[in-house]
C-alpha positions, 0 to 999 in steps of 0.5 A: 907635312901633315902632323899626325899624333897617332902615326905609327913607326915603320915595322922592323925588318923582323916584322912578319905578322900582318895581323899583329901589326894591324892590332897595333895600328888600330890602337893608334889611329882609331877614329882617325880615318874612316875604314874602307869597306869592300862592299862600298859601291864606289870603293876606289873613289873612296880610296882616292877621297881618303888620299886627298883628305889625308895628304895635303898637296897630294894630287892625282898621279899618272897611271902607268900600271894595272890594277883591277878587281875580280871583274872588268867592270871595276877596272877603271876605278881600281886603276886609280888605287893601283896607280897611287901605290905604283907611284910610291913604288916607282917601279918600271917593270911589271912583275909576273906572278910566275916569277920569271920575266913578263910571263905573258903577252906584251899587252900586260907588260909595263914600259920598262925593260923586262931584262932587268926584272926581278921576281916579285917573290925575290923579296930583297931588302933594298939599300938606301939610294946614295943620291938623295943627300947629294941632290938635296945639298947641291940644289938639284931639284928633287922633282928630277929625282925618282920618288924612290930617292926618298926611301933612304931618309924615310927608312931612318927613325924620326929622330935621326932623319935629316931636316928638309931644307927649304930649297925644295919646291912645293910640288916636291914636298907634296910628293915627298909628304904623300909618299911618306904618308903612304909608307909610314902613316896610312893605317894598316887597315886602309892599306889592307883594303886597298891591296884587296883591290889589286890583282896578283901582279900589282900586289907582288909589285907593291910588296917590294916598296918597303917592309911594311908593304911587304908584310901587308901584301903577304897577308894570307887572307888577301891571297886566299881570296885572290886564289879562290877567285881564280882556282876555286879550290878550298885548299892550296894545291901544290905542284911539287913535281911533274905529274904530282898535285897535292892539296895541302893544309894551311900550315905548310912547312917552309911557306908562311903563306901557302895560298900565295905559294900555290898561286905562284906554282899554278900561275902558268896554267890556262883555264877552261871556264865558259863565259870568261874567254872574252874578259880581260884583266889588267894585272893578270896574265891568265888565258881563258877558253870555252872548250877543252880542245881550244885550251889544248891547242893553245898550250900546244902552240905555246909549248911547255914552261922552259928550263931555268925558270925562277919559279922552280917549275923546270920540266913541268907540263903545260897546265889546263884547269877545267872549271865546273861543268859538263863537257860533252862531245869533245874528242880528246887525244892527248899526245903531249905533256899537258896536265888537265886538272879540275878546278872547283870548290868541294869535291872537285872531281864530281863537279867537272865532267868529261863525257862522250857517247862514241869513241873514247872519252880521253885517249893518251897516245905516243908523246904523252910522256908526262901528261896528267889528268886529275880531279875529273869525272870521265864518262863513256855513255854509248848509245845502245841503239847506235849502229856505230861499234864501240867495242874497242872504245873506252872511257879512258884509253892509254896507248903504247909508248906513253906514260900519263898520270891519272889522279883522283878521277871518277871513271864510269862506263855504261858500255856492255863491251870492252872496259872502262879503262884500257891500257894497251901496248908496249911501253904503255906505262901510266900511273893511275892513283886515287881513282874511282872505277865503279858501277861499270857495265863491263870490266873496270880496268883492262891491262893488256899486250905487254903494257905496264903501269902503276895503279895505286889506292884506287876504288874498283867496285860493283862492276858487271865483269871483273874489276881488273883484267890482266892478259897477254904479258901485261905486267902492271904494279897494283898497290893498295887498291880496294876491289870489291862487290864486283858482279864477277871476279875481283882480279882476273889474270889470264893468257900469260898475264903477269903483274905485281899486286901488293896490299890490295883489299879484295872482297865480296866479289861474286866469283873468286877474289883473284883468278889465274888462268892459261899461263898467267903468272902474277905475284900477289903479296900482302893482300887481303882476299875475303868474303868471296861469294865463291872462293878466294883464289882460283888457279886453273888451266896451267895457271901459275903465280906467287901468292905470298903473305896474304890474308885469305879468309871468310870465303864461301868456298875454298880459300885457294883452288888449284886445278888442271895442271896449275902450279902456283906458289902459296907461301906464308899466307893466313888462310882461315875461317873459310865456309868450306876448305882452306886449300883445295887441289884437284883435277891434276893440280900441283903447286907449292904450299908452304909456310901457311897458317891454315885454321878455322875452316869448315872443311879440310884445311888442305884437300888433295884429289883426282891425281893432284900432286902438290908439295905441302910443307912447313904449314900449320893446319889447325883448329879446323871444324872438320879435318886437317889434310884430306887426300882422296880419289887417287890424290898424291903429294909430298906432305912434309914438315907440317904441324897439323893439330887440334882439328875436329876430325882426323888430322890427315885422311888418306882414301880411295886409291891415294898415295901421298908421302908424309914425312917429318910432320907433327900431327897431334892433339886432334879430337879424333884420329891422327892419320886415317887410311881407309877405303884403299888409302895408301902412301908412305908415312915416314919420320912423323911425330903423331901424338895426343889424339882422342882416338888412335894415332893411326888407323888403317882399314878396308884394303888400305896398305900404307908404308908406315916407317920411322914414326913416333906414335904416342899419347893416343887415348884409343891406342897407337895404331888400329888396323881393322876391317881388312886393313893392311900396311907395313909398319917398320922401325916405328916407336909406339909408346905411352898410349892409353890402350894397346900400342897396336890393335889388329882385328877383323881380318886385317893382315899388316906387317910389323917389322923392327918396331919398338912398342913400349910403355903402353898403359895397356897391352903392347899388341892386341890381335883379336876377332880374326886378326892376322899379321906378321910380327917380325923382330919387334921389341915389345917391352914395359907394357901394363898388360900382355906384350902380345894378346891373341884372341878370338880366332885370330892367327898371326905369325910372331917371328924373332921378336923380343917380348920382355919386362911386361907388367903382365904376361909376355904372350897370351893366346885365348878364346879359340885363337892360335898363332905361329911362334918362331924364334921369339925371346920372351923374358922377364915378364911379371905374370909369365912368358907364354900363357895359353888358354884351354884348348889353344895349340899354337905352332911353337918353334925355337922360342926362348922363354926364360926369367919370367917372374911367374907372379900368378903361380907364386900367388896361388902357391902362397894362398892369395886371391888373384885379385891381389895381383890383377885388380881392374886392369890386369888379367892373369891367366889361370884356372877359374871356377864357378860356384853353384852354391852361390849361383855364380855365372860363367862371367863371375870367375872365382880363383882357385884360392877363393874356391878353397877358402871362401867357398869351402864345402860349396858345390863348384865347377871348373870352367877353363884356364884363361885370363880373368880377375877374381870376382870374389876378391873384387867384391862383386859376389854376395859372400865377402872374400876372406882372402882380401881386405876391404872389398872393392866394387868392380864393374869391369868385364871379365874378358878385356879392357874396352875395345878400341873406338873406330873412326867415323870420320865423315867423307866429303867430296 
């Protein structure tokens, strides 16, 4: 036995780190044995030389197993090293890296019985043989005992090992010494180099010799080099389930050596690698082919991996690896559960190309239930000069009754007809994921004829026509796809196409991002549809669909178009920043538009026209650069419970024969009018809150005749309701209050009907009728307004019937400036200035009115000798006699009250002008002489007649 001062102890059972073991070995055996290099020209001869120098009596062992290098040229030399380790192992079975029987042809199997074989991955701790001691004490020659019988004694620490007796022969001692040296004393660096020349089957075998061999044989660098020489991948590839392949990082939970585990999972595969078909590798059970079809024929004959395999691959499809290169001209029809996967370093799919010029590049047909194609480039490049028709051929075709998985593929087609990918037929149900379907000269993905399938995380871009077509009752599931920069529409569903589209990013397509036509009924949820060069969503020709929880924004035209009897559901979307409108419904379109947030669009948030009749409810329509809702050209619709606010123009426009119904909306804080009826706009406005607009809450003009019932209209800076230029309308049971100007303005030949309204707390008058205004006012309560309850002026002639006008801070009813009125059965009481105040020349029709308990503050002020400015100031205009002073050269627009004439202009030449509403310019300090009845004079620039006239909306009309 060779003495070795630097020999290292056998690693304990808990030893797992090869690299730490190597560090310990380096310290103990430095400079003892020359380190072997993989670059040596004769590596295996050098290994044998080290064995002969280091192990006295260790002769050459017979080779009964296999060991080869990376190529056939090193087969004979590496066999010597493998034979040496095999002699130590004493193994009689050739292990399979699949871990299930011989796993291949009989030419690669050892002579032992395969029925007793255990998987090399089942690394068990061996029990010491019981016959070693008996053989040594009974005189039985140890040469007749297997080399593995030395195992139990050598596993013991040196101080506890039994001494060898002299009964053993020199040959037996030599074998024992060689085995002992190999297992315990040969430096780990040398063993690592030796194991580096072994292939997977022999490497698995030597790992079963002892714990030390197991630790070294499981070195990750050994298996990485071995793995990459076979599969060429940069990362371990795992096959955890049928049709599922995943590249993993080097730190995989549950696997200390992911390279080895990946090798184990993929070992059943055959390889298409031109130039390798005629090479043979001892210690390896892998088949190579020059063509894809040859590999497919082979796996069809061999069949899939059987159930119950110890590698855990039960139910996995046959596996074919396609190594780097371009495979042209093969007509691949897949009708079985085979997996085709590219094998190359770097970007695998770019390195492995399947290409055809006629017929389809790859076809999956019935029988391909769990087929797989992954990490490949598929090209269809038909010859444009060929007379062979190719309109029914595709780059990738999936037929009926099959369900393959297409994963991480690059798909390109230069065909100007058809599509790059076609999925067609009943029970066609593929999984297409992480694929790049781009730059095709027609449609990218076409799903039709009742086909289904799941399409996830794909890149679909820059195709000449639609990125995706879905038609004829096809019903795919499409999630997280990126569909962009198409030269047509992004997704087109038509002819009863269906589908569930979730979390897709659809943008920068030349036409709409999503188009629905001709009975199609897709469901689109959580998608982002934006920057369409035409629009976002286009539903037409009886299209349906559910569009829910999407973001639709920044499109050049409308975010959503609905037309020609289409009836989609647009629900809980954000529709914003459109370069035109938000939702545009025209051409007898319908639809349910609800719970959407519509804002920041350049035109109306919702536009309804040409006999369209949608339901619009529970939306927020706000901060539009134009208006909120625009209904025109005989538009209809039920518009209820929306919040419309902070729009630049009118909150709601209704015009040109339109008749929508607006109920229970909150329309507020607009920069112009709240609801604007013009040019024969009609409809019903019921139970709405309309408040805080810069102009009026409601405007009605030019033949418009709406019904306005049960609304609350307040906070208008230009009044509550303005009816002008021939406007009509019925206003019933509304509350009109707290407006900065008149609660209701009626002017310029307008003739509305006001019934049972409450008009109160106005900061100006209650109802102001002037410039030829008419109207019927019946049974209204008009109270607590700052100016006259009803002011009738300038040739107006309304009818007031059974109204109650009370508690006003000025007069109850004032009629002035050649106006008249019909007053019937009204009650006018408790007003500050008086009940009914008539200017000079006014003769109304007065029938059965009750005028009582008014405060008559004007008459009291005159009786007390006060200046009337005392009670009028700038905002109230009491009706009384006013004068002109010729001595002071005042004009008709400088009114002087009777008390100032008596006191301040005593002795002057004065003229009586008329009895009318005015404030005293003498008391206001606008004349040269200082008023003697007032305190400090107050400069006043207001007009004699009235507070400012109402502003009329000049909202732009947009077709």
